[in-house]
N, C-alpha and C positions, 0 to 999 in steps of 0.2 A: 469349492464352495466359499472359501474364505473371502476372495474378492467380492463377491456379491454380498456377503454379509457386512463387509467393510463399508460399502458405499449404499447400502439398503436404506439407512436412516436418512441420508441426503435425498433420495427418491421420495420416501414418505413425506418428509417436510415440503417436498415440491408438489405433493399430491399425486404423485406417480407410483405409489407403493404397490397398489393392486396389480398394475400392468407388469411391473418389474417381477412381483412374485409369481403372477401367471405364466410370464414367459420362462422364467427359471423353473417352475414345476413342469412345464412342457417339455424343456430340455432334458431334465432328469427323467421324465417318463419315456421319452424317445430312447435315451440311453439304456433304461432298464428293459425296455421292450426289446432292444437289440441283444441284450445279454440273455434274456429269456429265450429268444428265437435261437441263438446259437447253443445255448444250453439244451434245448429240446432236440435240436438237429444233431447233437453229439459232438460238435466241434470243439468243446471245451475239455473233452477227455484227453488225458496225457497220452496214454497208450490205448490205441483202438485194437480191438480184437478182430481178427481176420480168421475166416474159416477157410481151411486148406481142403480144396477137394482133390481126391486122388482120381486123376483121369488115366493115369498110366498104370497098366496091369504088371504086377511083378511076375516075371517068368521064372519057374524053377527048372 
């Protein structure tokens, strides 16, 4: 975010501040959407729990 913030004033002076801000917010929104998608899918869990099904009968 720092590179955008460092040159944003130059774009505002050129009259392109709204376009740059819009594209920056769109980029951040796409990144946030990807994180939410992965979070809901469960891919951000460090350890996934797996259920072990016993398919083999123990014979005594």
